[in-house]
PyMOL CGO cylinders between C-alpha atoms (Angstrom):
from pymol import cmd
from pymol.cgo import CYLINDER

trace = [
    CYLINDER, -24.11, 2.74, 6.95, -24.48, 1.99, 10.66, 0.3, 1, 1, 1, 1, 1, 1,
    CYLINDER, -24.48, 1.99, 10.66, -25.92, 4.94, 12.58, 0.3, 1, 1, 1, 1, 1, 1,
    CYLINDER, -25.92, 4.94, 12.58, -23.07, 4.95, 15.09, 0.3, 1, 1, 1, 1, 1, 1,
    CYLINDER, -23.07, 4.95, 15.09, -20.50, 5.50, 12.36, 0.3, 1, 1, 1, 1, 1, 1,
    CYLINDER, -20.50, 5.50, 12.36, -22.33, 8.65, 11.26, 0.3, 1, 1, 1, 1, 1, 1,
    CYLINDER, -22.33, 8.65, 11.26, -22.50, 9.97, 14.83, 0.3, 1, 1, 1, 1, 1, 1,
    CYLINDER, -22.50, 9.97, 14.83, -18.82, 9.33, 15.52, 0.3, 1, 1, 1, 1, 1, 1,
    CYLINDER, -18.82, 9.33, 15.52, -17.77, 11.06, 12.35, 0.3, 1, 1, 1, 1, 1, 1,
    CYLINDER, -17.77, 11.06, 12.35, -20.00, 13.97, 13.31, 0.3, 1, 1, 1, 1, 1, 1,
    CYLINDER, -20.00, 13.97, 13.31, -18.02, 14.34, 16.52, 0.3, 1, 1, 1, 1, 1, 1,
    CYLINDER, -18.02, 14.34, 16.52, -14.73, 14.20, 14.63, 0.3, 1, 1, 1, 1, 1, 1,
    CYLINDER, -14.73, 14.20, 14.63, -15.79, 17.11, 12.44, 0.3, 1, 1, 1, 1, 1, 1,
    CYLINDER, -15.79, 17.11, 12.44, -17.06, 19.10, 15.41, 0.3, 1, 1, 1, 1, 1, 1,
    CYLINDER, -17.06, 19.10, 15.41, -13.78, 18.80, 17.26, 0.3, 1, 1, 1, 1, 1, 1,
    CYLINDER, -13.78, 18.80, 17.26, -11.79, 19.33, 14.12, 0.3, 1, 1, 1, 1, 1, 1,
    CYLINDER, -11.79, 19.33, 14.12, -13.39, 22.76, 13.82, 0.3, 1, 1, 1, 1, 1, 1,
    CYLINDER, -13.39, 22.76, 13.82, -12.20, 24.12, 17.14, 0.3, 1, 1, 1, 1, 1, 1,
    CYLINDER, -12.20, 24.12, 17.14, -14.97, 22.62, 19.24, 0.3, 1, 1, 1, 1, 1, 1,
    CYLINDER, -14.97, 22.62, 19.24, -17.72, 25.03, 18.09, 0.3, 1, 1, 1, 1, 1, 1,
    CYLINDER, -17.72, 25.03, 18.09, -20.93, 23.13, 18.80, 0.3, 1, 1, 1, 1, 1, 1,
    CYLINDER, -20.93, 23.13, 18.80, -23.50, 25.58, 17.45, 0.3, 1, 1, 1, 1, 1, 1,
    CYLINDER, -23.50, 25.58, 17.45, -24.49, 24.56, 13.89, 0.3, 1, 1, 1, 1, 1, 1,
    CYLINDER, -24.49, 24.56, 13.89, -25.36, 28.20, 13.14, 0.3, 1, 1, 1, 1, 1, 1,
    CYLINDER, -25.36, 28.20, 13.14, -21.70, 29.09, 13.71, 0.3, 1, 1, 1, 1, 1, 1,
    CYLINDER, -21.70, 29.09, 13.71, -20.13, 25.89, 12.39, 0.3, 1, 1, 1, 1, 1, 1,
    CYLINDER, -20.13, 25.89, 12.39, -21.00, 24.94, 8.82, 0.3, 1, 1, 1, 1, 1, 1,
    CYLINDER, -21.00, 24.94, 8.82, -19.19, 21.60, 9.10, 0.3, 1, 1, 1, 1, 1, 1,
    CYLINDER, -19.19, 21.60, 9.10, -21.26, 20.69, 12.14, 0.3, 1, 1, 1, 1, 1, 1,
    CYLINDER, -21.26, 20.69, 12.14, -24.43, 21.69, 10.30, 0.3, 1, 1, 1, 1, 1, 1,
    CYLINDER, -24.43, 21.69, 10.30, -23.41, 19.44, 7.41, 0.3, 1, 1, 1, 1, 1, 1,
    CYLINDER, -23.41, 19.44, 7.41, -22.73, 16.34, 9.47, 0.3, 1, 1, 1, 1, 1, 1,
    CYLINDER, -22.73, 16.34, 9.47, -25.91, 16.80, 11.50, 0.3, 1, 1, 1, 1, 1, 1,
    CYLINDER, -25.91, 16.80, 11.50, -27.80, 16.92, 8.21, 0.3, 1, 1, 1, 1, 1, 1,
    CYLINDER, -27.80, 16.92, 8.21, -26.02, 13.72, 7.13, 0.3, 1, 1, 1, 1, 1, 1,
    CYLINDER, -26.02, 13.72, 7.13, -26.89, 12.00, 10.41, 0.3, 1, 1, 1, 1, 1, 1,
    CYLINDER, -26.89, 12.00, 10.41, -30.54, 13.08, 10.31, 0.3, 1, 1, 1, 1, 1, 1,
    CYLINDER, -30.54, 13.08, 10.31, -30.88, 11.92, 6.71, 0.3, 1, 1, 1, 1, 1, 1,
    CYLINDER, -30.88, 11.92, 6.71, -29.87, 8.45, 7.93, 0.3, 1, 1, 1, 1, 1, 1,
    CYLINDER, -29.87, 8.45, 7.93, -32.50, 8.55, 10.70, 0.3, 1, 1, 1, 1, 1, 1,
    CYLINDER, -32.50, 8.55, 10.70, -30.12, 9.17, 13.60, 0.3, 1, 1, 1, 1, 1, 1,
    CYLINDER, -30.12, 9.17, 13.60, -32.29, 10.67, 16.39, 0.3, 1, 1, 1, 1, 1, 1,
    CYLINDER, -32.29, 10.67, 16.39, -31.44, 14.26, 17.41, 0.3, 1, 1, 1, 1, 1, 1,
    CYLINDER, -31.44, 14.26, 17.41, -31.40, 13.08, 21.03, 0.3, 1, 1, 1, 1, 1, 1,
    CYLINDER, -31.40, 13.08, 21.03, -28.49, 10.77, 20.20, 0.3, 1, 1, 1, 1, 1, 1,
    CYLINDER, -28.49, 10.77, 20.20, -26.66, 13.51, 18.30, 0.3, 1, 1, 1, 1, 1, 1,
    CYLINDER, -26.66, 13.51, 18.30, -27.11, 15.98, 21.18, 0.3, 1, 1, 1, 1, 1, 1,
    CYLINDER, -27.11, 15.98, 21.18, -25.82, 13.41, 23.65, 0.3, 1, 1, 1, 1, 1, 1,
    CYLINDER, -25.82, 13.41, 23.65, -22.64, 13.13, 21.62, 0.3, 1, 1, 1, 1, 1, 1,
    CYLINDER, -22.64, 13.13, 21.62, -22.35, 16.91, 21.36, 0.3, 1, 1, 1, 1, 1, 1,
    CYLINDER, -22.35, 16.91, 21.36, -22.57, 17.33, 25.13, 0.3, 1, 1, 1, 1, 1, 1,
    CYLINDER, -22.57, 17.33, 25.13, -19.78, 14.83, 25.84, 0.3, 1, 1, 1, 1, 1, 1,
    CYLINDER, -19.78, 14.83, 25.84, -17.01, 16.44, 27.91, 0.3, 1, 1, 1, 1, 1, 1,
    CYLINDER, -17.01, 16.44, 27.91, -14.51, 13.58, 28.10, 0.3, 1, 1, 1, 1, 1, 1,
    CYLINDER, -14.51, 13.58, 28.10, -13.27, 13.97, 24.54, 0.3, 1, 1, 1, 1, 1, 1,
    CYLINDER, -13.27, 13.97, 24.54, -10.49, 15.84, 22.78, 0.3, 1, 1, 1, 1, 1, 1,
    CYLINDER, -10.49, 15.84, 22.78, -9.36, 16.45, 19.20, 0.3, 1, 1, 1, 1, 1, 1,
    CYLINDER, -9.36, 16.45, 19.20, -8.99, 13.20, 17.22, 0.3, 1, 1, 1, 1, 1, 1,
    CYLINDER, -8.99, 13.20, 17.22, -5.56, 11.58, 17.40, 0.3, 1, 1, 1, 1, 1, 1,
    CYLINDER, -5.56, 11.58, 17.40, -4.12, 8.21, 16.42, 0.3, 1, 1, 1, 1, 1, 1,
    CYLINDER, -4.12, 8.21, 16.42, -2.35, 5.53, 18.41, 0.3, 1, 1, 1, 1, 1, 1,
    CYLINDER, -2.35, 5.53, 18.41, 0.09, 3.74, 16.12, 0.3, 1, 1, 1, 1, 1, 1,
    CYLINDER, 0.09, 3.74, 16.12, 0.59, -0.01, 16.41, 0.3, 1, 1, 1, 1, 1, 1,
    CYLINDER, 0.59, -0.01, 16.41, 2.65, -2.42, 14.33, 0.3, 1, 1, 1, 1, 1, 1,
    CYLINDER, 2.65, -2.42, 14.33, 3.21, -6.13, 13.76, 0.3, 1, 1, 1, 1, 1, 1,
    CYLINDER, 3.21, -6.13, 13.76, 6.03, -8.14, 12.13, 0.3, 1, 1, 1, 1, 1, 1,
    CYLINDER, 6.03, -8.14, 12.13, 6.11, -8.09, 8.35, 0.3, 1, 1, 1, 1, 1, 1,
    CYLINDER, 6.11, -8.09, 8.35, 5.70, -4.34, 7.96, 0.3, 1, 1, 1, 1, 1, 1,
    CYLINDER, 5.70, -4.34, 7.96, 2.07, -4.23, 9.10, 0.3, 1, 1, 1, 1, 1, 1,
    CYLINDER, 2.07, -4.23, 9.10, 1.00, -0.88, 10.54, 0.3, 1, 1, 1, 1, 1, 1,
    CYLINDER, 1.00, -0.88, 10.54, -2.34, 0.10, 12.01, 0.3, 1, 1, 1, 1, 1, 1,
    CYLINDER, -2.34, 0.10, 12.01, -3.76, 3.38, 13.29, 0.3, 1, 1, 1, 1, 1, 1,
    CYLINDER, -3.76, 3.38, 13.29, -6.35, 3.49, 16.07, 0.3, 1, 1, 1, 1, 1, 1,
    CYLINDER, -6.35, 3.49, 16.07, -8.17, 6.82, 15.84, 0.3, 1, 1, 1, 1, 1, 1,
    CYLINDER, -8.17, 6.82, 15.84, -9.76, 7.99, 19.09, 0.3, 1, 1, 1, 1, 1, 1,
    CYLINDER, -9.76, 7.99, 19.09, -10.76, 11.11, 21.01, 0.3, 1, 1, 1, 1, 1, 1,
    CYLINDER, -10.76, 11.11, 21.01, -10.29, 9.93, 24.61, 0.3, 1, 1, 1, 1, 1, 1,
    CYLINDER, -10.29, 9.93, 24.61, -8.85, 12.69, 26.80, 0.3, 1, 1, 1, 1, 1, 1,
    CYLINDER, -8.85, 12.69, 26.80, -6.76, 10.25, 28.82, 0.3, 1, 1, 1, 1, 1, 1,
    CYLINDER, -6.76, 10.25, 28.82, -4.07, 9.49, 26.24, 0.3, 1, 1, 1, 1, 1, 1,
    CYLINDER, -4.07, 9.49, 26.24, -1.82, 7.40, 28.47, 0.3, 1, 1, 1, 1, 1, 1,
    CYLINDER, -1.82, 7.40, 28.47, -4.53, 5.08, 29.79, 0.3, 1, 1, 1, 1, 1, 1,
    CYLINDER, -4.53, 5.08, 29.79, -5.89, 4.70, 26.25, 0.3, 1, 1, 1, 1, 1, 1,
    CYLINDER, -5.89, 4.70, 26.25, -2.44, 3.76, 24.94, 0.3, 1, 1, 1, 1, 1, 1,
    CYLINDER, -2.44, 3.76, 24.94, -2.10, 1.24, 27.78, 0.3, 1, 1, 1, 1, 1, 1,
    CYLINDER, -2.10, 1.24, 27.78, -5.46, -0.34, 26.87, 0.3, 1, 1, 1, 1, 1, 1,
    CYLINDER, -5.46, -0.34, 26.87, -4.48, -0.53, 23.21, 0.3, 1, 1, 1, 1, 1, 1,
    CYLINDER, -4.48, -0.53, 23.21, -1.13, -2.12, 24.11, 0.3, 1, 1, 1, 1, 1, 1,
    CYLINDER, -1.13, -2.12, 24.11, -2.77, -4.74, 26.37, 0.3, 1, 1, 1, 1, 1, 1,
    CYLINDER, -2.77, -4.74, 26.37, -5.16, -5.88, 23.64, 0.3, 1, 1, 1, 1, 1, 1,
    CYLINDER, -5.16, -5.88, 23.64, -2.82, -5.46, 20.66, 0.3, 1, 1, 1, 1, 1, 1,
    CYLINDER, -2.82, -5.46, 20.66, -0.06, -7.64, 22.12, 0.3, 1, 1, 1, 1, 1, 1,
    CYLINDER, -0.06, -7.64, 22.12, -2.47, -10.60, 22.24, 0.3, 1, 1, 1, 1, 1, 1,
    CYLINDER, -2.47, -10.60, 22.24, -2.62, -10.37, 18.44, 0.3, 1, 1, 1, 1, 1, 1,
    CYLINDER, -2.62, -10.37, 18.44, 1.09, -9.90, 17.80, 0.3, 1, 1, 1, 1, 1, 1,
    CYLINDER, 1.09, -9.90, 17.80, 0.93, -6.10, 17.63, 0.3, 1, 1, 1, 1, 1, 1,
    CYLINDER, 0.93, -6.10, 17.63, 2.60, -3.51, 19.82, 0.3, 1, 1, 1, 1, 1, 1,
    CYLINDER, 2.60, -3.51, 19.82, 2.28, 0.24, 20.28, 0.3, 1, 1, 1, 1, 1, 1,
    CYLINDER, 2.28, 0.24, 20.28, 5.16, 1.89, 18.43, 0.3, 1, 1, 1, 1, 1, 1,
    CYLINDER, 5.16, 1.89, 18.43, 7.85, 3.69, 20.41, 0.3, 1, 1, 1, 1, 1, 1,
    CYLINDER, 7.85, 3.69, 20.41, 8.65, 6.11, 17.61, 0.3, 1, 1, 1, 1, 1, 1,
    CYLINDER, 8.65, 6.11, 17.61, 7.65, 9.77, 17.77, 0.3, 1, 1, 1, 1, 1, 1,
    CYLINDER, 7.65, 9.77, 17.77, 3.89, 10.25, 17.84, 0.3, 1, 1, 1, 1, 1, 1,
    CYLINDER, 3.89, 10.25, 17.84, 2.57, 10.64, 14.29, 0.3, 1, 1, 1, 1, 1, 1,
    CYLINDER, 2.57, 10.64, 14.29, 5.69, 9.39, 12.52, 0.3, 1, 1, 1, 1, 1, 1,
    CYLINDER, 5.69, 9.39, 12.52, 4.07, 6.13, 11.34, 0.3, 1, 1, 1, 1, 1, 1,
    CYLINDER, 4.07, 6.13, 11.34, 0.93, 7.95, 10.21, 0.3, 1, 1, 1, 1, 1, 1,
    CYLINDER, 0.93, 7.95, 10.21, 2.88, 10.50, 8.19, 0.3, 1, 1, 1, 1, 1, 1,
    CYLINDER, 2.88, 10.50, 8.19, 5.40, 8.06, 6.70, 0.3, 1, 1, 1, 1, 1, 1,
    CYLINDER, 5.40, 8.06, 6.70, 3.13, 5.16, 5.76, 0.3, 1, 1, 1, 1, 1, 1,
    CYLINDER, 3.13, 5.16, 5.76, -0.28, 6.84, 5.36, 0.3, 1, 1, 1, 1, 1, 1,
    CYLINDER, -0.28, 6.84, 5.36, -1.76, 9.84, 3.60, 0.3, 1, 1, 1, 1, 1, 1,
    CYLINDER, -1.76, 9.84, 3.60, -4.31, 11.87, 5.59, 0.3, 1, 1, 1, 1, 1, 1,
    CYLINDER, -4.31, 11.87, 5.59, -6.87, 13.29, 3.15, 0.3, 1, 1, 1, 1, 1, 1,
    CYLINDER, -6.87, 13.29, 3.15, -10.41, 14.58, 2.91, 0.3, 1, 1, 1, 1, 1, 1,
    CYLINDER, -10.41, 14.58, 2.91, -13.07, 12.52, 1.15, 0.3, 1, 1, 1, 1, 1, 1,
    CYLINDER, -13.07, 12.52, 1.15, -16.57, 13.46, 0.04, 0.3, 1, 1, 1, 1, 1, 1,
    CYLINDER, -16.57, 13.46, 0.04, -18.49, 10.43, -1.18, 0.3, 1, 1, 1, 1, 1, 1,
    CYLINDER, -18.49, 10.43, -1.18, -21.46, 10.54, -3.52, 0.3, 1, 1, 1, 1, 1, 1,
    CYLINDER, -21.46, 10.54, -3.52, -23.72, 7.68, -4.62, 0.3, 1, 1, 1, 1, 1, 1,
    CYLINDER, -23.72, 7.68, -4.62, -24.61, 7.17, -8.29, 0.3, 1, 1, 1, 1, 1, 1,
    CYLINDER, -24.61, 7.17, -8.29, -27.44, 9.54, -9.23, 0.3, 1, 1, 1, 1, 1, 1,
    CYLINDER, -27.44, 9.54, -9.23, -29.00, 11.09, -12.30, 0.3, 1, 1, 1, 1, 1, 1,
    CYLINDER, -29.00, 11.09, -12.30, -26.68, 14.12, -12.35, 0.3, 1, 1, 1, 1, 1, 1,
    CYLINDER, -26.68, 14.12, -12.35, -23.62, 11.95, -11.78, 0.3, 1, 1, 1, 1, 1, 1,
    CYLINDER, -23.62, 11.95, -11.78, -23.72, 8.75, -13.80, 0.3, 1, 1, 1, 1, 1, 1,
    CYLINDER, -23.72, 8.75, -13.80, -20.15, 8.13, -14.95, 0.3, 1, 1, 1, 1, 1, 1,
    CYLINDER, -20.15, 8.13, -14.95, -16.51, 8.91, -14.22, 0.3, 1, 1, 1, 1, 1, 1,
    CYLINDER, -16.51, 8.91, -14.22, -16.39, 11.59, -16.93, 0.3, 1, 1, 1, 1, 1, 1,
    CYLINDER, -16.39, 11.59, -16.93, -19.12, 13.68, -15.32, 0.3, 1, 1, 1, 1, 1, 1,
    CYLINDER, -19.12, 13.68, -15.32, -17.54, 13.04, -11.90, 0.3, 1, 1, 1, 1, 1, 1,
    CYLINDER, -17.54, 13.04, -11.90, -14.15, 14.26, -13.16, 0.3, 1, 1, 1, 1, 1, 1,
    CYLINDER, -14.15, 14.26, -13.16, -15.74, 17.45, -14.50, 0.3, 1, 1, 1, 1, 1, 1,
    CYLINDER, -15.74, 17.45, -14.50, -17.36, 18.08, -11.15, 0.3, 1, 1, 1, 1, 1, 1,
    CYLINDER, -17.36, 18.08, -11.15, -14.13, 17.37, -9.29, 0.3, 1, 1, 1, 1, 1, 1,
    CYLINDER, -14.13, 17.37, -9.29, -12.35, 20.11, -11.24, 0.3, 1, 1, 1, 1, 1, 1,
    CYLINDER, -12.35, 20.11, -11.24, -15.21, 22.57, -10.70, 0.3, 1, 1, 1, 1, 1, 1,
    CYLINDER, -15.21, 22.57, -10.70, -15.43, 21.86, -6.97, 0.3, 1, 1, 1, 1, 1, 1,
    CYLINDER, -15.43, 21.86, -6.97, -11.73, 21.92, -6.11, 0.3, 1, 1, 1, 1, 1, 1,
    CYLINDER, -11.73, 21.92, -6.11, -11.19, 18.19, -5.53, 0.3, 1, 1, 1, 1, 1, 1,
    CYLINDER, -11.19, 18.19, -5.53, -7.73, 16.81, -6.27, 0.3, 1, 1, 1, 1, 1, 1,
    CYLINDER, -7.73, 16.81, -6.27, -8.93, 13.40, -7.48, 0.3, 1, 1, 1, 1, 1, 1,
    CYLINDER, -8.93, 13.40, -7.48, -12.09, 11.36, -7.99, 0.3, 1, 1, 1, 1, 1, 1,
    CYLINDER, -12.09, 11.36, -7.99, -12.50, 7.59, -7.95, 0.3, 1, 1, 1, 1, 1, 1,
    CYLINDER, -12.50, 7.59, -7.95, -15.39, 5.28, -8.72, 0.3, 1, 1, 1, 1, 1, 1,
    CYLINDER, -15.39, 5.28, -8.72, -15.82, 2.81, -5.86, 0.3, 1, 1, 1, 1, 1, 1,
    CYLINDER, -15.82, 2.81, -5.86, -18.15, 1.07, -3.45, 0.3, 1, 1, 1, 1, 1, 1,
    CYLINDER, -18.15, 1.07, -3.45, -18.65, 3.91, -0.96, 0.3, 1, 1, 1, 1, 1, 1,
    CYLINDER, -18.65, 3.91, -0.96, -20.52, 1.70, 1.51, 0.3, 1, 1, 1, 1, 1, 1,
    CYLINDER, -20.52, 1.70, 1.51, -21.73, -1.89, 1.68, 0.3, 1, 1, 1, 1, 1, 1,
    CYLINDER, -21.73, -1.89, 1.68, -23.84, -2.37, -1.44, 0.3, 1, 1, 1, 1, 1, 1,
    CYLINDER, -23.84, -2.37, -1.44, -23.62, 1.33, -2.39, 0.3, 1, 1, 1, 1, 1, 1,
    CYLINDER, -23.62, 1.33, -2.39, -21.65, 2.28, -5.50, 0.3, 1, 1, 1, 1, 1, 1,
    CYLINDER, -21.65, 2.28, -5.50, -20.60, 5.81, -6.29, 0.3, 1, 1, 1, 1, 1, 1,
    CYLINDER, -20.60, 5.81, -6.29, -17.68, 8.22, -6.37, 0.3, 1, 1, 1, 1, 1, 1,
    CYLINDER, -17.68, 8.22, -6.37, -15.12, 9.45, -3.86, 0.3, 1, 1, 1, 1, 1, 1,
    CYLINDER, -15.12, 9.45, -3.86, -13.96, 13.04, -4.30, 0.3, 1, 1, 1, 1, 1, 1,
    CYLINDER, -13.96, 13.04, -4.30, -10.51, 13.41, -2.70, 0.3, 1, 1, 1, 1, 1, 1,
    CYLINDER, -10.51, 13.41, -2.70, -9.25, 16.76, -1.44, 0.3, 1, 1, 1, 1, 1, 1,
    CYLINDER, -9.25, 16.76, -1.44, -7.01, 18.47, 1.11, 0.3, 1, 1, 1, 1, 1, 1,
    CYLINDER, -7.01, 18.47, 1.11, -8.10, 18.13, 4.74, 0.3, 1, 1, 1, 1, 1, 1,
    CYLINDER, -8.10, 18.13, 4.74, -9.10, 21.79, 5.02, 0.3, 1, 1, 1, 1, 1, 1,
    CYLINDER, -9.10, 21.79, 5.02, -11.13, 21.68, 1.80, 0.3, 1, 1, 1, 1, 1, 1,
    CYLINDER, -11.13, 21.68, 1.80, -13.63, 18.97, 2.77, 0.3, 1, 1, 1, 1, 1, 1,
    CYLINDER, -13.63, 18.97, 2.77, -16.47, 21.34, 3.67, 0.3, 1, 1, 1, 1, 1, 1,
    CYLINDER, -16.47, 21.34, 3.67, -15.81, 23.56, 0.67, 0.3, 1, 1, 1, 1, 1, 1,
    CYLINDER, -15.81, 23.56, 0.67, -15.93, 20.62, -1.77, 0.3, 1, 1, 1, 1, 1, 1,
    CYLINDER, -15.93, 20.62, -1.77, -19.05, 19.26, -0.10, 0.3, 1, 1, 1, 1, 1, 1,
    CYLINDER, -19.05, 19.26, -0.10, -20.84, 22.61, -0.30, 0.3, 1, 1, 1, 1, 1, 1,
    CYLINDER, -20.84, 22.61, -0.30, -19.91, 23.11, -3.95, 0.3, 1, 1, 1, 1, 1, 1,
    CYLINDER, -19.91, 23.11, -3.95, -21.26, 19.66, -4.81, 0.3, 1, 1, 1, 1, 1, 1,
    CYLINDER, -21.26, 19.66, -4.81, -24.50, 20.38, -2.96, 0.3, 1, 1, 1, 1, 1, 1,
    CYLINDER, -24.50, 20.38, -2.96, -24.84, 23.76, -4.69, 0.3, 1, 1, 1, 1, 1, 1,
    CYLINDER, -24.84, 23.76, -4.69, -24.76, 21.88, -8.00, 0.3, 1, 1, 1, 1, 1, 1,
    CYLINDER, -24.76, 21.88, -8.00, -27.66, 19.65, -6.98, 0.3, 1, 1, 1, 1, 1, 1,
    CYLINDER, -27.66, 19.65, -6.98, -25.57, 16.66, -5.91, 0.3, 1, 1, 1, 1, 1, 1,
    CYLINDER, -25.57, 16.66, -5.91, -26.74, 14.59, -2.93, 0.3, 1, 1, 1, 1, 1, 1,
    CYLINDER, -26.74, 14.59, -2.93, -23.67, 13.97, -0.76, 0.3, 1, 1, 1, 1, 1, 1,
    CYLINDER, -23.67, 13.97, -0.76, -23.53, 10.58, 0.95, 0.3, 1, 1, 1, 1, 1, 1,
    CYLINDER, -23.53, 10.58, 0.95, -20.93, 11.48, 3.58, 0.3, 1, 1, 1, 1, 1, 1,
    CYLINDER, -20.93, 11.48, 3.58, -17.68, 13.36, 4.16, 0.3, 1, 1, 1, 1, 1, 1,
    CYLINDER, -17.68, 13.36, 4.16, -14.75, 12.30, 6.34, 0.3, 1, 1, 1, 1, 1, 1,
    CYLINDER, -14.75, 12.30, 6.34, -10.94, 12.39, 6.68, 0.3, 1, 1, 1, 1, 1, 1,
    CYLINDER, -10.94, 12.39, 6.68, -9.36, 8.91, 6.42, 0.3, 1, 1, 1, 1, 1, 1,
    CYLINDER, -9.36, 8.91, 6.42, -5.76, 7.74, 6.50, 0.3, 1, 1, 1, 1, 1, 1,
    CYLINDER, -5.76, 7.74, 6.50, -4.95, 5.90, 3.27, 0.3, 1, 1, 1, 1, 1, 1,
    CYLINDER, -4.95, 5.90, 3.27, -1.94, 3.54, 3.17, 0.3, 1, 1, 1, 1, 1, 1,
    CYLINDER, -1.94, 3.54, 3.17, 0.80, 4.64, 0.79, 0.3, 1, 1, 1, 1, 1, 1,
    CYLINDER, 0.80, 4.64, 0.79, 1.70, 0.99, 0.13, 0.3, 1, 1, 1, 1, 1, 1,
    CYLINDER, 1.70, 0.99, 0.13, -0.10, -2.20, 1.16, 0.3, 1, 1, 1, 1, 1, 1,
    CYLINDER, -0.10, -2.20, 1.16, 1.28, -5.42, 2.63, 0.3, 1, 1, 1, 1, 1, 1,
    CYLINDER, 1.28, -5.42, 2.63, -0.22, -8.80, 1.68, 0.3, 1, 1, 1, 1, 1, 1,
    CYLINDER, -0.22, -8.80, 1.68, -1.79, -10.69, 4.60, 0.3, 1, 1, 1, 1, 1, 1,
    CYLINDER, -1.79, -10.69, 4.60, -3.69, -13.97, 4.67, 0.3, 1, 1, 1, 1, 1, 1,
    CYLINDER, -3.69, -13.97, 4.67, -7.43, -14.19, 5.17, 0.3, 1, 1, 1, 1, 1, 1,
    CYLINDER, -7.43, -14.19, 5.17, -6.86, -15.72, 8.61, 0.3, 1, 1, 1, 1, 1, 1,
    CYLINDER, -6.86, -15.72, 8.61, -4.56, -12.86, 9.62, 0.3, 1, 1, 1, 1, 1, 1,
    CYLINDER, -4.56, -12.86, 9.62, -7.18, -10.42, 8.38, 0.3, 1, 1, 1, 1, 1, 1,
    CYLINDER, -7.18, -10.42, 8.38, -9.82, -12.14, 10.49, 0.3, 1, 1, 1, 1, 1, 1,
    CYLINDER, -9.82, -12.14, 10.49, -7.65, -11.83, 13.61, 0.3, 1, 1, 1, 1, 1, 1,
    CYLINDER, -7.65, -11.83, 13.61, -6.93, -8.17, 12.92, 0.3, 1, 1, 1, 1, 1, 1,
    CYLINDER, -6.93, -8.17, 12.92, -10.66, -7.45, 12.63, 0.3, 1, 1, 1, 1, 1, 1,
    CYLINDER, -10.66, -7.45, 12.63, -11.21, -9.38, 15.85, 0.3, 1, 1, 1, 1, 1, 1,
    CYLINDER, -11.21, -9.38, 15.85, -8.61, -7.12, 17.49, 0.3, 1, 1, 1, 1, 1, 1,
    CYLINDER, -8.61, -7.12, 17.49, -10.43, -4.03, 16.20, 0.3, 1, 1, 1, 1, 1, 1,
    CYLINDER, -10.43, -4.03, 16.20, -13.71, -5.29, 17.66, 0.3, 1, 1, 1, 1, 1, 1,
    CYLINDER, -13.71, -5.29, 17.66, -12.09, -5.84, 21.05, 0.3, 1, 1, 1, 1, 1, 1,
    CYLINDER, -12.09, -5.84, 21.05, -10.59, -2.36, 20.94, 0.3, 1, 1, 1, 1, 1, 1,
    CYLINDER, -10.59, -2.36, 20.94, -14.01, -0.87, 20.15, 0.3, 1, 1, 1, 1, 1, 1,
    CYLINDER, -14.01, -0.87, 20.15, -15.47, -2.62, 23.17, 0.3, 1, 1, 1, 1, 1, 1,
    CYLINDER, -15.47, -2.62, 23.17, -12.65, -1.58, 25.51, 0.3, 1, 1, 1, 1, 1, 1,
    CYLINDER, -12.65, -1.58, 25.51, -12.06, 2.03, 24.47, 0.3, 1, 1, 1, 1, 1, 1,
    CYLINDER, -12.06, 2.03, 24.47, -14.55, 4.88, 24.49, 0.3, 1, 1, 1, 1, 1, 1,
    CYLINDER, -14.55, 4.88, 24.49, -14.60, 6.95, 21.32, 0.3, 1, 1, 1, 1, 1, 1,
    CYLINDER, -14.60, 6.95, 21.32, -12.47, 4.54, 19.29, 0.3, 1, 1, 1, 1, 1, 1,
    CYLINDER, -12.47, 4.54, 19.29, -13.77, 5.96, 16.04, 0.3, 1, 1, 1, 1, 1, 1,
    CYLINDER, -13.77, 5.96, 16.04, -11.87, 4.43, 13.17, 0.3, 1, 1, 1, 1, 1, 1,
    CYLINDER, -11.87, 4.43, 13.17, -9.15, 1.90, 12.37, 0.3, 1, 1, 1, 1, 1, 1,
    CYLINDER, -9.15, 1.90, 12.37, -6.78, 2.14, 9.41, 0.3, 1, 1, 1, 1, 1, 1,
    CYLINDER, -6.78, 2.14, 9.41, -4.10, -0.29, 8.27, 0.3, 1, 1, 1, 1, 1, 1,
    CYLINDER, -4.10, -0.29, 8.27, -1.92, -1.15, 5.30, 0.3, 1, 1, 1, 1, 1, 1,
    CYLINDER, -1.92, -1.15, 5.30, -3.19, -4.73, 4.92, 0.3, 1, 1, 1, 1, 1, 1,
    CYLINDER, -3.19, -4.73, 4.92, -4.08, -6.23, 1.56, 0.3, 1, 1, 1, 1, 1, 1,
    CYLINDER, -4.08, -6.23, 1.56, -6.05, -9.44, 2.10, 0.3, 1, 1, 1, 1, 1, 1,
    CYLINDER, -6.05, -9.44, 2.10, -5.11, -12.42, -0.05, 0.3, 1, 1, 1, 1, 1, 1,
    CYLINDER, -5.11, -12.42, -0.05, -7.15, -15.56, -0.68, 0.3, 1, 1, 1, 1, 1, 1,
]
cmd.load_cgo(trace, "trace")
């Protein structure tokens, strides 16, 4: 996993816990710092992110394209209006536009916001049966076997947003090495798009990353076809 991704998700958890930046007082912060350090992210870099003042709680800017394609740009920029304007300027070059509907309506109608704790295959967790047992014991609502990162196979434990840290801690207490924990938006239903359209959408995401500070994650309902 790229180091930056770990750092950005650390910030999301910090802000999602009321902004408490002392790991002794914020167990979620302590957990994500441990995750970041385990992936060789320097403490200097982590502290630089923690000291940032131009950020707010994570929110999404909703954009859409013809054919029922919806995308969520998750960011923490304090200046919401200027960020929306930047997203609109770039998105329209790719056939997208910022939605005019009530903020959050696209996210709630077409996506499910959940907590995920991912775990790589390991001796104490070798198959879906043992993972299902653990999911029940730890309070997860679902568990799926998947590729949790590029070239890394394992399990995703799904749970309610407020239960992420609890599930993570219960897994750790049972000797399980947690890969990462985060809160993605999963599409309720996907729309088929061509490989070329998928390439252009990813190009748009890259341009948005370059233009917008703290553009953390991108979610869409696209299902790439050959």
